[in-house]
N, C-alpha and C positions, 0 to 999 in steps of 0.2 A: 590446489586451484579449484577443484570441483566442489569442495566444501563451501567455498565462498559463493559460488553460484547457487548452491542449495539454500544458503542463508538469504541471499538476495531474493530468490524466488519466493521463499516462505514469507519474508517481510513484505514483498509486493502483494502477495495474496491476502495477507492479513490486513494490510493497510487498505487495499481495495474493498474488502468486505466491510471493514469499519466505515469507510467513506460512504458506502452504498446503504448500509443498514442504520448506523448510528453515528452521524457526523459529530454530534456533541461530545461523544466519548473521545474523539480525536482532539477536539479543542481542550477538553479537560486534561488529557494526557500532555498536550503541548504546554499548558499552564504549569502542570506539575514538574515537567522537565525543563523549566525555565525557558519556555518558548523555543525549545529545540526544533519543533515543527512550526513553520510559518503558515498559519491558517488564516490568510487574509480573505476578504470578501469575494474576490474573483475566484479563488480556489473553492470556496464553499458554494458559490453560485453554480459552478460546473462540477460539483462533487460526484454526480452520477456518471458523467462522462469520464472523469478521472478514475473513479472506482472501477468501472467496467474495463477501462484500459489497463489498470494495474492488475485486475484479476486475470485478464487475457494474457498479459505479459508474464505474470507469475506462473500461470498454467503452461504457457509455451516454454518457459525456462525449465520447469519440472519435466515436461514431456521430452524436451531435448536432452536433459540430463539422464533420463531413464534409458534412452537409446544410445548413449555414448558408450 
């Protein structure tokens, strides 16, 4: 169970950083993966908010996992 939380935390951190730094990379990745990631205009307009939120949640999950 703990390994799944680690994976979710790492994915959240990476996705948050990509949204914050280079959102076009996420769009390209979504296109390559047959639109696995829905990157509509609302999501891209609020990319900084979503990015910071994902970074915070990923960091919180990793911090919690370290202390378990």
